[in-house]
LUMTIDO-279194 format. One line per 4 residues: number of its first residue (from 1); for each residue x negated, y, z negated of N, C-alpha, C. Coordinates in steps of 0.1 Angstrom, whole numbers, padded with zeros to 4 digits. Layout:
N
NUM> X Y Z X Y Z X Y Z  ...
***
This chain:
424
1> 0045 0291 -0399 0040 0277 -0401 0026 0275 -0395  0023 0282 -0384 0010 0282 -0378 0002 0294 -0382  -0007 0292 -0391 -0015 0303 -0396 -0025 0308 -0386  -0026 0321 -0385 -0036 0327 -0376 -0030 0330 -0362
5> -0017 0327 -0360 -0010 0330 -0348 0003 0337 -0351  0005 0349 -0345 0017 0356 -0348 0029 0350 -0340  0040 0349 -0347 0052 0343 -0342 0057 0352 -0330  0060 0345 -0318 0065 0352 -0306 0055 0361 -0300
9> 0042 0360 -0304 0033 0369 -0298 0020 0362 -0294  0014 0355 -0303 0001 0349 -0300 0003 0335 -0294  -0008 0330 -0289 -0008 0316 -0283 -0021 0310 -0287  -0022 0297 -0285 -0034 0290 -0288 -0035 0278 -0278
13> -0047 0273 -0277 -0049 0261 -0268 -0047 0248 -0275  -0042 0238 -0268 -0041 0225 -0274 -0055 0220 -0279  -0065 0224 -0272 -0078 0219 -0275 -0083 0224 -0289  -0077 0236 -0293 -0081 0241 -0306 -0075 0233 -0317
17> -0065 0224 -0314 -0060 0216 -0325 -0065 0202 -0325  -0071 0198 -0314 -0077 0184 -0313 -0087 0182 -0325  -0085 0171 -0331 -0095 0166 -0341 -0096 0175 -0354  -0086 0184 -0356 -0086 0191 -0368 -0082 0182 -0380
21> -0087 0185 -0392 -0085 0177 -0403 -0070 0177 -0408  -0065 0165 -0412 -0051 0164 -0417 -0052 0161 -0432  -0044 0169 -0439 -0044 0168 -0454 -0030 0164 -0458  -0029 0155 -0469 -0015 0152 -0474 -0010 0163 -0483
25> 0001 0161 -0489 0007 0171 -0498 -0001 0174 -0510  -0010 0165 -0514 -0019 0167 -0526 -0032 0173 -0521  -0034 0176 -0508 -0047 0182 -0504 -0057 0171 -0501  -0054 0158 -0501 -0064 0148 -0498 -0065 0146 -0483
29> -0077 0145 -0478 -0079 0143 -0464 -0075 0129 -0460  -0067 0127 -0450 -0062 0114 -0446 -0066 0110 -0432  -0071 0120 -0424 -0075 0116 -0411 -0077 0129 -0402  -0076 0127 -0389 -0077 0139 -0380 -0065 0138 -0370
33> -0062 0150 -0365 -0052 0151 -0355 -0056 0145 -0341  -0049 0136 -0336 -0052 0129 -0323 -0044 0134 -0311  -0032 0139 -0314 -0023 0143 -0303 -0011 0150 -0308  -0004 0158 -0299 0008 0164 -0302 0019 0158 -0293
37> 0031 0156 -0299 0042 0151 -0292 0053 0162 -0290  0057 0163 -0278 0068 0173 -0275 0079 0166 -0267  0091 0171 -0269 0103 0166 -0261 0102 0172 -0247  0102 0163 -0237 0101 0169 -0224 0112 0178 -0220
41> 0109 0189 -0215 0119 0199 -0210 0113 0207 -0199  0120 0209 -0188 0114 0216 -0177 0111 0231 -0179  0118 0236 -0190 0116 0250 -0193 0107 0253 -0205  0109 0246 -0216 0101 0249 -0228 0101 0237 -0237
45> 0091 0227 -0235 0091 0216 -0245 0087 0220 -0259  0094 0215 -0268 0092 0218 -0282 0084 0207 -0289  0074 0210 -0297 0066 0200 -0304 0074 0194 -0315  0075 0181 -0315 0084 0174 -0325 0076 0166 -0335
49> 0063 0163 -0332 0055 0154 -0341 0040 0155 -0338  0033 0150 -0347 0018 0150 -0345 0013 0136 -0347  0003 0132 -0339 -0003 0118 -0340 -0015 0120 -0348  -0016 0112 -0359 -0027 0113 -0368 -0035 0100 -0368
53> -0048 0101 -0366 -0057 0089 -0367 -0062 0088 -0381  -0057 0077 -0387 -0061 0074 -0401 -0069 0060 -0401  -0082 0061 -0403 -0090 0049 -0402 -0087 0042 -0389  -0082 0029 -0390 -0079 0022 -0378 -0064 0023 -0375
57> -0056 0030 -0382 -0042 0032 -0379 -0039 0045 -0372  -0029 0044 -0363 -0024 0056 -0357 -0010 0059 -0362  -0008 0071 -0368 0004 0074 -0375 0011 0086 -0369  0024 0087 -0372 0032 0098 -0367 0037 0107 -0378
61> 0034 0120 -0377 0040 0129 -0387 0050 0138 -0380  0062 0138 -0385 0073 0146 -0378 0070 0161 -0381  0076 0169 -0373 0074 0184 -0374 0079 0188 -0388  0090 0182 -0393 0095 0186 -0407 0086 0181 -0418
65> 0076 0173 -0415 0067 0168 -0425 0054 0176 -0426  0053 0186 -0418 0041 0195 -0418 0045 0208 -0424  0036 0212 -0434 0039 0225 -0441 0031 0236 -0435  0019 0234 -0429 0012 0245 -0423 0001 0239 -0414
69> -0002 0247 -0403 -0013 0245 -0394 -0022 0257 -0395  -0033 0255 -0401 -0043 0266 -0402 -0053 0265 -0391  -0052 0274 -0381 -0061 0273 -0370 -0075 0277 -0374  -0076 0288 -0382 -0089 0293 -0386 -0097 0282 -0394
73> -0090 0276 -0404 -0096 0266 -0412 -0097 0252 -0406  -0090 0251 -0394 -0089 0238 -0387 -0084 0227 -0396  -0072 0230 -0402 -0065 0220 -0411 -0051 0220 -0407  -0045 0208 -0408 -0031 0205 -0407 -0026 0200 -0421
77> -0017 0207 -0427 -0013 0203 -0441 0001 0197 -0441  0002 0185 -0446 0015 0178 -0447 0023 0182 -0459  0036 0180 -0459 0044 0182 -0471 0048 0169 -0477  0041 0158 -0472 0044 0144 -0477 0031 0137 -0480
81> 0033 0125 -0486 0021 0117 -0488 0018 0108 -0476  0007 0102 -0476 0003 0093 -0465 0014 0082 -0463  0019 0077 -0474 0028 0065 -0474 0041 0069 -0466  0044 0082 -0465 0057 0086 -0458 0055 0086 -0443
85> 0043 0085 -0438 0042 0085 -0423 0045 0072 -0417  0050 0072 -0405 0054 0060 -0398 0043 0057 -0387  0043 0044 -0382 0034 0041 -0371 0037 0049 -0359  0027 0053 -0352 0029 0062 -0340 0038 0055 -0329
89> 0047 0063 -0324 0055 0058 -0313 0061 0070 -0305  0065 0067 -0293 0071 0078 -0285 0085 0074 -0280  0095 0083 -0281 0108 0081 -0276 0107 0083 -0261  0117 0079 -0254 0117 0080 -0239 0117 0094 -0234
93> 0121 0104 -0242 0122 0118 -0237 0110 0126 -0243  0100 0119 -0249 0088 0126 -0255 0076 0124 -0246  0067 0133 -0248 0054 0134 -0241 0043 0136 -0250  0032 0128 -0249 0020 0130 -0257 0011 0140 -0249
97> 0009 0152 -0254 0003 0162 -0246 -0012 0159 -0243  -0020 0154 -0252 -0034 0151 -0249 -0035 0140 -0239  -0027 0129 -0242 -0028 0118 -0233 -0022 0120 -0219  -0011 0127 -0218 -0004 0128 -0205 -0006 0141 -0198
101> -0011 0151 -0204 -0012 0164 -0197 -0026 0169 -0196  -0033 0169 -0207 -0047 0174 -0208 -0056 0166 -0198  -0063 0173 -0190 -0073 0167 -0181 -0066 0159 -0169  -0053 0161 -0168 -0046 0155 -0157 -0043 0165 -0146
105> -0040 0161 -0134 -0035 0170 -0124 -0020 0172 -0124  -0016 0184 -0123 -0001 0187 -0122 0001 0196 -0110  0013 0196 -0106 0017 0204 -0094 0022 0218 -0098  0015 0228 -0094 0020 0242 -0096 0031 0244 -0085
109> 0044 0243 -0088 0054 0243 -0078 0056 0257 -0072  0052 0267 -0078 0053 0281 -0072 0043 0282 -0061  0031 0277 -0063 0020 0278 -0053 0019 0265 -0045  0027 0255 -0048 0026 0242 -0042 0012 0237 -0040
113> 0005 0237 -0052 -0009 0233 -0052 -0011 0225 -0065  -0019 0214 -0064 -0023 0206 -0076 -0034 0213 -0083  -0033 0214 -0096 -0044 0219 -0105 -0047 0209 -0116  -0059 0210 -0120 -0063 0201 -0131 -0062 0209 -0144
117> -0055 0203 -0154 -0052 0210 -0167 -0065 0209 -0176  -0071 0221 -0178 -0082 0222 -0187 -0078 0225 -0201  -0066 0230 -0203 -0060 0232 -0216 -0045 0234 -0215  -0038 0231 -0226 -0024 0233 -0227 -0021 0245 -0236
121> -0013 0255 -0231 -0011 0267 -0238 0001 0265 -0247  0000 0267 -0261 0010 0266 -0270 0014 0279 -0276  0026 0281 -0280 0031 0294 -0285 0041 0291 -0297  0041 0299 -0307 0051 0298 -0317 0063 0306 -0313
125> 0075 0300 -0316 0087 0306 -0312 0098 0302 -0321  0104 0312 -0328 0115 0310 -0337 0113 0298 -0346  0101 0298 -0352 0098 0287 -0362 0093 0274 -0357  0092 0273 -0343 0088 0261 -0337 0075 0263 -0329
129> 0069 0252 -0325 0057 0253 -0316 0061 0248 -0303  0060 0256 -0292 0064 0252 -0279 0053 0252 -0269  0055 0245 -0258 0045 0245 -0247 0049 0256 -0238  0039 0266 -0236 0042 0277 -0228 0037 0276 -0214
133> 0027 0267 -0212 0021 0265 -0198 0008 0257 -0199  0001 0258 -0188 -0012 0251 -0187 -0022 0260 -0182  -0035 0258 -0187 -0046 0266 -0183 -0055 0258 -0174  -0057 0262 -0162 -0065 0255 -0152 -0079 0262 -0150
137> -0082 0271 -0158 -0094 0280 -0156 -0107 0273 -0160  -0118 0277 -0154 -0131 0272 -0158 -0135 0276 -0172  -0130 0288 -0176 -0133 0293 -0189 -0127 0284 -0200  -0115 0278 -0197 -0109 0269 -0207 -0118 0257 -0209
141> -0123 0252 -0198 -0132 0240 -0199 -0145 0244 -0206  -0150 0256 -0204 -0163 0260 -0211 -0160 0262 -0225  -0148 0267 -0229 -0144 0269 -0243 -0143 0255 -0250  -0138 0245 -0243 -0136 0232 -0249 -0149 0225 -0252
145> -0160 0228 -0245 -0173 0222 -0248 -0181 0230 -0257  -0175 0240 -0264 -0181 0247 -0275 -0188 0260 -0271  -0186 0265 -0258 -0192 0277 -0254 -0182 0288 -0253  -0175 0291 -0264 -0165 0301 -0264 -0170 0315 -0261
149> -0182 0318 -0265 -0188 0331 -0263 -0189 0333 -0248  -0192 0323 -0241 -0194 0324 -0226 -0181 0324 -0219  -0171 0317 -0224 -0158 0316 -0217 -0152 0330 -0217  -0154 0338 -0227 -0147 0351 -0227 -0153 0361 -0217
153> -0165 0358 -0211 -0171 0366 -0201 -0167 0362 -0187  -0161 0350 -0186 -0158 0345 -0173 -0145 0351 -0167  -0145 0355 -0154 -0133 0361 -0148 -0121 0351 -0147  -0109 0357 -0148 -0097 0349 -0146 -0093 0350 -0131
157> -0088 0339 -0125 -0083 0340 -0112 -0068 0338 -0112  -0061 0344 -0102 -0047 0342 -0100 -0044 0327 -0099  -0035 0322 -0107 -0031 0308 -0107 -0038 0300 -0118  -0047 0306 -0125 -0054 0299 -0136 -0044 0295 -0147
161> -0035 0304 -0150 -0025 0302 -0161 -0012 0299 -0154  -0007 0287 -0155 0006 0283 -0149 0017 0282 -0159  0027 0290 -0159 0038 0289 -0168 0045 0275 -0167  0050 0270 -0179 0055 0257 -0179 0066 0255 -0169
165> 0074 0265 -0167 0085 0263 -0157 0081 0261 -0143  0068 0264 -0140 0062 0261 -0127 0054 0248 -0127  0053 0241 -0138 0046 0228 -0139 0054 0216 -0136  0050 0208 -0127 0057 0195 -0124 0048 0184 -0127
169> 0052 0175 -0136 0044 0164 -0140 0048 0151 -0132  0048 0153 -0119 0053 0142 -0110 0046 0129 -0113  0033 0129 -0114 0026 0116 -0116 0029 0110 -0129  0030 0118 -0140 0033 0113 -0153 0047 0107 -0153
173> 0057 0114 -0147 0070 0109 -0147 0072 0097 -0139  0064 0096 -0128 0065 0083 -0121 0059 0072 -0129  0048 0074 -0136 0042 0064 -0144 0052 0059 -0155  0061 0068 -0159 0072 0065 -0169 0084 0058 -0162
177> 0083 0057 -0148 0094 0052 -0140 0107 0061 -0142  0105 0074 -0145 0116 0083 -0145 0118 0087 -0130  0122 0077 -0122 0119 0078 -0108 0129 0086 -0100  0142 0086 -0104 0152 0093 -0096 0149 0108 -0096
181> 0146 0114 -0107 0143 0129 -0107 0130 0132 -0101  0120 0124 -0104 0107 0127 -0098 0107 0125 -0083  0113 0115 -0078 0113 0112 -0064 0120 0123 -0056  0131 0128 -0062 0139 0138 -0055 0130 0150 -0052
185> 0121 0153 -0061 0111 0164 -0059 0100 0160 -0050  0096 0148 -0052 0084 0143 -0044 0087 0142 -0029  0100 0139 -0025 0103 0137 -0011 0103 0151 -0004  0103 0162 -0011 0103 0175 -0005 0088 0180 -0002
189> 0078 0172 -0006 0064 0176 -0005 0059 0173 0009  0048 0179 0013 0041 0175 0025 0034 0162 0022  0033 0153 0033 0026 0140 0031 0013 0141 0024  0005 0151 0027 -0008 0152 0020 -0006 0154 0005
193> 0004 0161 0001 0007 0163 -0014 0012 0150 -0020  0021 0143 -0012 0026 0130 -0017 0014 0121 -0019  0005 0121 -0010 -0007 0112 -0011 -0015 0116 -0023  -0017 0128 -0027 -0024 0132 -0039 -0017 0126 -0051
197> -0004 0126 -0051 0003 0120 -0062 0001 0105 -0063  0003 0099 -0051 0002 0084 -0051 -0012 0080 -0055  -0022 0088 -0051 -0036 0084 -0055 -0038 0084 -0070  -0029 0091 -0077 -0031 0093 -0092 -0024 0082 -0100
201> -0015 0075 -0094 -0007 0066 -0102 -0011 0051 -0100  -0005 0042 -0108 -0009 0028 -0107 -0002 0021 -0096  -0006 0008 -0094 -0001 0000 -0083 0015 -0001 -0082  0021 -0002 -0094 0035 -0004 -0094 0042 0009 -0090
205> 0037 0021 -0095 0043 0034 -0091 0040 0037 -0076  0028 0033 -0072 0024 0036 -0058 0034 0028 -0049  0036 0015 -0052 0045 0007 -0044 0059 0013 -0044  0064 0018 -0056 0077 0024 -0057 0079 0036 -0048
209> 0069 0045 -0048 0069 0057 -0040 0070 0054 -0026  0060 0046 -0021 0059 0043 -0007 0071 0035 -0002  0077 0027 -0011 0088 0019 -0007 0101 0027 -0006  0102 0038 -0013 0114 0047 -0013 0113 0057 -0001
213> 0101 0060 0004 0101 0070 0015 0106 0063 0028  0111 0072 0037 0115 0066 0050 0102 0062 0057  0104 0054 0067 0093 0047 0074 0082 0057 0079  0087 0068 0086 0078 0078 0091 0071 0085 0081
217> 0078 0089 0070 0071 0097 0059 0061 0088 0052  0064 0075 0050 0055 0065 0044 0042 0064 0052  0044 0064 0066 0033 0063 0075 0024 0075 0074  0030 0087 0074 0023 0099 0073 0015 0100 0060
221> 0022 0096 0049 0016 0096 0036 0004 0087 0035  0006 0075 0041 -0005 0065 0041 -0018 0070 0048  -0016 0077 0059 -0027 0083 0066 -0034 0094 0058  -0027 0100 0049 -0034 0111 0041 -0040 0106 0028
225> -0038 0093 0025 -0043 0087 0013 -0058 0085 0014  -0064 0083 0002 -0078 0079 0001 -0080 0067 0010  -0090 0067 0019 -0092 0055 0027 -0094 0042 0020  -0099 0042 0008 -0101 0030 0000 -0088 0024 -0005
229> -0077 0033 -0005 -0064 0028 -0010 -0054 0025 0001  -0057 0029 0013 -0047 0028 0024 -0044 0013 0026  -0055 0005 0028 -0053 -0009 0031 -0046 -0016 0019  -0050 -0012 0007 -0045 -0018 -0006 -0030 -0015 -0006
233> -0026 -0003 -0004 -0012 0001 -0004 -0003 -0006 0006  -0009 -0008 0018 -0002 -0015 0029 0000 -0030 0025  -0011 -0036 0019 -0010 -0050 0016 0000 -0052 0004  0003 -0042 -0004 0013 -0043 -0015 0027 -0044 -0010
237> 0029 -0039 0002 0043 -0039 0008 0047 -0052 0013  0060 -0055 0013 0065 -0067 0019 0061 -0067 0034  0058 -0078 0040 0052 -0078 0054 0061 -0071 0064  0074 -0073 0063 0083 -0066 0073 0082 -0051 0072
241> 0082 -0046 0059 0080 -0032 0057 0067 -0027 0061  0056 -0034 0058 0042 -0030 0061 0041 -0029 0077  0047 -0039 0084 0046 -0038 0098 0053 -0026 0104  0065 -0023 0098 0072 -0012 0103 0065 0001 0101
245> 0058 0002 0089 0050 0014 0086 0038 0015 0095  0032 0004 0097 0020 0003 0106 0023 0008 0120  0035 0004 0125 0039 0008 0138 0040 0023 0140  0042 0030 0129 0044 0045 0130 0031 0052 0128
249> 0020 0046 0124 0007 0052 0122 0000 0054 0135  -0007 0065 0136 -0015 0067 0148 -0024 0055 0151  -0024 0050 0163 -0031 0037 0166 -0045 0036 0162  -0053 0047 0163 -0067 0047 0159 -0068 0045 0144
253> -0059 0052 0136 -0058 0050 0122 -0054 0036 0118  -0043 0032 0125 -0038 0018 0122 -0049 0008 0124  -0057 0009 0134 -0068 -0001 0137 -0078 0000 0125  -0081 0012 0120 -0091 0013 0109 -0085 0006 0097
257> -0072 0008 0094 -0066 0002 0082 -0066 -0013 0083  -0063 -0018 0095 -0063 -0033 0097 -0077 -0039 0095  -0087 -0031 0099 -0101 -0036 0097 -0104 -0038 0083  -0097 -0030 0074 -0100 -0031 0059 -0092 -0042 0052
261> -0083 -0048 0059 -0074 -0058 0053 -0081 -0072 0055  -0078 -0081 0046 -0082 -0095 0048 -0077 -0100 0061  -0084 -0108 0068 -0080 -0113 0081 -0067 -0119 0082  -0063 -0128 0072 -0049 -0134 0073 -0038 -0123 0072
265> -0040 -0113 0063 -0030 -0103 0062 -0029 -0095 0075  -0041 -0091 0080 -0041 -0083 0093 -0034 -0091 0104  -0037 -0103 0105 -0032 -0112 0115 -0016 -0113 0114  -0011 -0114 0102 0003 -0115 0100 0010 -0102 0104
269> 0004 -0091 0101 0010 -0078 0104 0010 -0076 0119  -0001 -0080 0126 -0002 -0078 0140 0009 -0087 0147  0011 -0099 0142 0021 -0107 0149 0036 -0102 0147  0038 -0093 0137 0051 -0088 0135 0054 -0075 0143
273> 0043 -0070 0149 0044 -0057 0157 0050 -0061 0171  0057 -0051 0178 0061 -0052 0191 0048 -0056 0200  0050 -0064 0210 0039 -0069 0218 0030 -0059 0223  0036 -0047 0228 0027 -0037 0233 0018 -0031 0223
277> 0024 -0028 0211 0016 -0022 0200 0006 -0032 0195  0009 -0045 0194 0000 -0055 0190 -0012 -0056 0200  -0009 -0056 0213 -0020 -0056 0223 -0029 -0044 0222  -0023 -0032 0219 -0031 -0020 0218 -0040 -0020 0206
281> -0035 -0025 0195 -0043 -0025 0183 -0054 -0035 0184  -0051 -0047 0190 -0062 -0057 0192 -0073 -0051 0201  -0069 -0043 0211 -0079 -0037 0220 -0087 -0027 0213  -0081 -0019 0204 -0089 -0009 0197 -0098 -0016 0187
285> -0094 -0027 0181 -0102 -0034 0171 -0114 -0041 0177  -0113 -0043 0190 -0124 -0050 0197 -0136 -0042 0200  -0135 -0028 0198 -0146 -0020 0201 -0156 -0019 0189  -0169 -0018 0192 -0179 -0018 0181 -0176 -0006 0171
289> -0179 -0008 0159 -0177 0003 0149 -0187 0014 0152  -0182 0026 0149 -0190 0039 0152 -0192 0042 0167  -0183 0037 0175 -0183 0040 0189 -0171 0048 0193  -0172 0054 0205 -0160 0062 0210 -0148 0053 0210
293> -0149 0041 0214 -0138 0032 0215 -0131 0029 0202  -0139 0029 0191 -0134 0027 0178 -0127 0040 0172  -0131 0051 0177 -0125 0064 0173 -0113 0068 0180  -0111 0063 0192 -0101 0069 0201 -0087 0064 0197
297> -0077 0073 0201 -0063 0069 0200 -0059 0066 0215  -0049 0057 0216 -0044 0054 0229 -0031 0062 0233  -0029 0073 0225 -0018 0082 0228 -0023 0094 0236  -0021 0094 0248 -0025 0105 0257 -0015 0106 0269
301> -0016 0117 0276 -0007 0119 0287 -0015 0121 0300  -0011 0112 0310 -0017 0114 0323 -0006 0118 0333  -0010 0126 0343 0000 0131 0353 -0007 0130 0366  0001 0127 0377 -0004 0126 0390 -0008 0140 0395
305> -0019 0141 0403 -0024 0154 0407 -0014 0161 0417  -0006 0154 0424 0004 0160 0434 0017 0165 0427  0018 0162 0414 0030 0166 0407 0030 0181 0405  0042 0187 0406 0043 0202 0404 0044 0205 0389
309> 0043 0218 0386 0044 0223 0372 0058 0220 0367  0068 0223 0375 0082 0221 0371 0084 0206 0368  0079 0197 0376 0081 0183 0374 0074 0179 0361  0062 0184 0359 0054 0181 0347 0062 0185 0334
313> 0067 0197 0334 0074 0202 0322 0087 0194 0320  0094 0190 0330 0106 0182 0329 0102 0168 0323  0091 0163 0327 0087 0149 0322 0083 0150 0307  0076 0161 0304 0072 0163 0289 0085 0164 0281
317> 0094 0172 0285 0107 0173 0277 0114 0160 0276  0113 0152 0287 0121 0139 0287 0114 0129 0278  0100 0128 0279 0093 0118 0271 0089 0122 0257  0088 0135 0255 0084 0140 0241 0072 0133 0235
321> 0061 0134 0241 0049 0127 0236 0044 0133 0223  0036 0126 0215 0031 0132 0202 0024 0145 0204  0024 0154 0194 0018 0167 0195 0004 0167 0200  -0005 0158 0194 -0019 0159 0198 -0021 0154 0212
325> -0011 0146 0217 -0013 0140 0231 -0011 0150 0242  -0005 0162 0239 -0002 0172 0249 -0010 0184 0248  -0021 0184 0240 -0030 0195 0239 -0036 0197 0253  -0040 0186 0259 -0045 0186 0273 -0037 0175 0280
329> -0035 0178 0293 -0029 0168 0302 -0040 0163 0311  -0041 0150 0313 -0052 0144 0321 -0046 0141 0335  -0052 0146 0345 -0047 0145 0359 -0054 0133 0366  -0047 0124 0372 -0052 0112 0378 -0048 0112 0393
333> -0056 0104 0401 -0053 0102 0415 -0044 0090 0416  -0042 0085 0429 -0033 0074 0432 -0038 0061 0426  -0052 0060 0423 -0058 0048 0417 -0059 0049 0402  -0052 0060 0396 -0052 0062 0382 -0066 0066 0376
337> -0075 0071 0385 -0088 0076 0381 -0087 0090 0377  -0094 0094 0366 -0094 0107 0361 -0101 0117 0370  -0093 0127 0375 -0099 0137 0384 -0099 0151 0379  -0091 0153 0368 -0091 0167 0363 -0084 0168 0349
341> -0084 0179 0343 -0077 0182 0331 -0071 0195 0331  -0059 0197 0325 -0053 0210 0324 -0047 0211 0310  -0048 0223 0304 -0042 0226 0291 -0027 0228 0292  -0020 0225 0282 -0006 0228 0282 -0003 0243 0284
345> -0012 0251 0278 -0010 0266 0280 -0010 0269 0295  -0020 0264 0302 -0021 0267 0316 -0009 0262 0324  -0003 0251 0320 0008 0245 0327 0020 0255 0325  0022 0259 0312 0033 0268 0309 0033 0281 0316
349> 0020 0286 0318 0019 0299 0324 0018 0299 0339  0017 0287 0345 0016 0286 0360 0030 0287 0366  0029 0289 0379 0042 0290 0387 0048 0276 0388  0061 0275 0388 0067 0262 0387 0065 0253 0399
353> 0062 0259 0411 0060 0251 0423 0045 0248 0426  0036 0252 0417 0022 0249 0418 0020 0234 0415  0011 0228 0422 0007 0214 0419 -0004 0214 0409  -0005 0203 0401 -0015 0202 0391 -0029 0203 0397
357> -0031 0198 0409 -0044 0198 0415 -0048 0212 0418  -0039 0222 0418 -0043 0236 0421 -0047 0243 0408  -0043 0238 0396 -0046 0246 0384 -0055 0238 0374  -0058 0225 0378 -0066 0217 0369 -0081 0221 0369
361> -0088 0217 0358 -0103 0219 0358 -0108 0205 0362  -0117 0206 0372 -0122 0193 0378 -0135 0188 0371  -0142 0197 0364 -0154 0193 0357 -0150 0188 0343  -0147 0175 0342 -0141 0169 0330 -0153 0163 0322
365> -0154 0167 0309 -0164 0160 0300 -0157 0148 0294  -0163 0137 0295 -0157 0124 0290 -0168 0116 0284  -0164 0104 0280 -0173 0094 0274 -0168 0080 0277  -0177 0070 0278 -0173 0057 0279 -0171 0051 0265
369> -0165 0040 0264 -0161 0034 0251 -0173 0030 0242  -0184 0028 0248 -0196 0023 0240 -0205 0035 0235  -0201 0047 0239 -0209 0059 0234 -0208 0060 0219  -0219 0062 0212 -0218 0063 0197 -0211 0076 0192
373> -0206 0075 0180 -0198 0086 0175 -0206 0099 0173  -0219 0099 0171 -0226 0111 0170 -0227 0118 0183  -0229 0111 0194 -0229 0116 0207 -0215 0122 0211  -0204 0115 0206 -0191 0120 0208 -0189 0134 0202
377> -0194 0135 0189 -0193 0148 0182 -0201 0158 0189  -0213 0155 0194 -0222 0164 0200 -0215 0170 0213  -0209 0161 0221 -0203 0166 0233 -0191 0175 0230  -0183 0171 0220 -0171 0179 0217 -0175 0193 0211
381> -0185 0194 0203 -0189 0207 0198 -0197 0215 0208  -0204 0209 0217 -0212 0216 0227 -0202 0223 0237  -0191 0216 0240 -0182 0221 0250 -0169 0226 0244  -0169 0228 0231 -0157 0233 0224 -0144 0226 0227
385> -0144 0213 0227 -0133 0205 0230 -0125 0201 0218  -0111 0201 0219 -0102 0196 0209 -0100 0181 0211  -0103 0176 0223 -0101 0162 0225 -0111 0158 0236  -0115 0145 0236 -0125 0140 0246 -0119 0127 0252
389> -0117 0127 0265 -0112 0114 0271 -0122 0103 0271  -0118 0091 0269 -0126 0079 0270 -0122 0071 0282  -0132 0068 0291 -0129 0062 0303 -0137 0049 0305  -0132 0041 0315 -0139 0029 0318 -0149 0032 0329
393> -0155 0021 0335 -0165 0023 0346 -0159 0029 0358  -0146 0027 0360 -0139 0032 0372 -0133 0046 0369  -0136 0052 0358 -0130 0065 0353 -0115 0064 0351  -0110 0052 0347 -0096 0051 0343 -0096 0054 0328
397> -0086 0061 0324 -0086 0065 0309 -0082 0053 0301  -0090 0052 0290 -0087 0042 0280 -0081 0048 0267  -0085 0060 0264 -0080 0066 0252 -0085 0080 0251  -0084 0086 0239 -0087 0100 0236 -0093 0101 0222
401> -0104 0107 0220 -0109 0110 0207 -0105 0125 0204  -0097 0126 0193 -0094 0140 0189 -0104 0145 0179  -0104 0159 0178 -0115 0165 0170 -0115 0161 0156  -0103 0159 0150 -0102 0155 0136 -0109 0142 0134
405> -0107 0132 0143 -0113 0119 0142 -0128 0120 0144  -0132 0128 0153 -0147 0130 0155 -0153 0136 0143  -0147 0146 0137 -0153 0152 0125 -0153 0142 0113  -0142 0135 0112 -0141 0125 0101 -0152 0115 0102
409> -0157 0112 0114 -0167 0102 0116 -0181 0107 0113  -0183 0120 0116 -0197 0125 0115 -0200 0135 0104  -0190 0140 0097 -0193 0149 0086 -0196 0141 0073  -0203 0147 0064 -0206 0140 0051 -0193 0137 0044
413> -0194 0125 0037 -0182 0120 0030 -0175 0131 0021  -0184 0139 0013 -0178 0148 0004 -0170 0159 0010  -0172 0161 0023 -0165 0172 0030 -0152 0168 0036  -0150 0154 0037 -0139 0150 0045 -0125 0154 0039
417> -0124 0153 0026 -0111 0157 0020 -0108 0171 0022  -0118 0180 0025 -0115 0194 0026 -0110 0198 0040  -0112 0188 0049 -0108 0191 0063 -0094 0189 0066  -0086 0199 0072 -0072 0196 0075 -0071 0187 0087
421> -0060 0180 0088 -0058 0172 0100 -0051 0181 0110  -0059 0186 0119 -0055 0198 0127 -0044 0195 0137  -0042 0182 0140 -0032 0178 0150 -0018 0175 0144  -0016 0178 0131 -0004 0174 0125 0004 0186 0120
***
């Protein structure tokens, strides 16, 4: 039925069929091909119909109403007259390939990576036309803009061709509210991958996803989302849910999100937080933008200098502080003034009866809350620090600027999404 493609052997790109001429049974031109419809199947979707643009009408031609698809002549020939075609529509189990797949991002489940679909690979099989996979290569894009001669010279990379059984249309299925199946797969992803999906869907689907995640996973996902969407997503949640999620977000990130919310919304969320968390976030929000105080997190660990290594490790096991908070332990005197710093590695390798004062580094690089973010970055890069303590005039610790937050503040915007969150 598909001329120019050998059954069970050859393949063609969806883009090769876009806008080809559609002829009726008498050979009269009635329009052009706008889309292909396939029954969704995780293994091998079968093309069931064709969407035809006829003047101002959009019509549907069933597979059994097509007599031939001539790829070389760029013609689709029908076995019926124009009057036999019905207005275009989709059943619940059908997918419009141009609208829903082409130029969209899909998840390559084998490599657990999102790819942009530059073309959909079709193949003839037992008298039917089936979807064999997607093409994410640059050469497919070049071919689509009419530079086929150039595309043939471009190298192929591993992963450019993704077999359909490895393709997950999570964002499409969520937009169709096929939520149960899609969410079961979504919940297994890393928060950064979930954020990529949430960034691609509309407000209703975004709210559905974040509402179904447990509180901690929702908070982790929110932190990975596009900064412009984080406050929007939080504001879309019921206030009690939003406050619960906000409480699980790193304090410095939470303060940034609150700053992007309308004042009445931010105030309502703050009043719903536990008093300690509310006080901490109000304190962070009080620091000038682009200062060390605005960058810092209040999650850090201080230990008395007379404490032994054994006592330190026992306390860490008991209190279980966040991962980034124990990269360094900050050593304080009886007045809670910062007098030294020791890495967790040095603590683990030290003798159990040694005091922290014996193994700590006394030359501590720090900053006050009013130091600007560029100076923070300069100090951290100059001294190869993963974290920089922020202190007051009496050298009492106020917070900690982690390297990912410093980089996020000083690197160009277009680089930020490429940087991993190294403390997660």
